[in-house]
Each structure stands twice: as structure tokens, then as C-alpha cells.
Steps between C-alpha positions, in 0.01 A plus 500: 500500500636840414536783744217684316265204534596461873402865551171455319415200715549724811268763359249232412495381857458866619198527268347186639544636853340836406195312371484289814569185310652210696825402345501146655371261238611723215788448261663819381762510229643721224690401190620767258236742636216255468336464848323174599269503800316178567337292772244561771355844517402582865472823685684586814290514811401849590511618141242743367148368458284593210127525601278250311794305369633176663819517290531750219743279312457641150549861594789413724682311219438789254651749755795269579574463127501870455738531798737246352514628140588841644810361654810620305656213297180289486407404147217257567309363793360135516271420787359164575286509818271260680315581808521269798185401687428744778307346783 
């Protein structure tokens, strides 16, 4: 992994934290500026609640994608999420 890809990974993890996304269960990687984020999509406890929505996943993913493509050096973003059962 290049130094630039390593720096992008750090910024991706910051973006996940800003959106209250739990990083456990996620794989984050960057190769030549292409970011891959995949795995289980869960929110951190105490994160913001949206009235009327149990889990606003589509909106969250759109906003996260926008955050990631704005990172300098990112040329593409691939996201493959699944949601774990929340009981």
C-alpha cells in the first residue's frame, strides 16, 4: 500500500466516525485511490436518531459516499454493505 493510500484509509475511518458508523465489522482498503468499504453496517450507540426511521441506511450511504469521494486522492468508491440483525 502506498503512503497516499494509507493516508486515504485514515481519512475514510475519520469519515466513518463522523457519521457514527461502527468500524468493527467493516473492511476498509484503498488501492491506487480506489476505496473499498465493505461488511456489516451498524451505527455506534448514542449516535443521532432520525425520527420516524429505524435505520436510514440509504441516506447514510449516500452521504458517506459523498464524504469519501471528497477526500483528496480518491478516484472511486466501492461500498458493499449488509446490515446485521438488530435485536
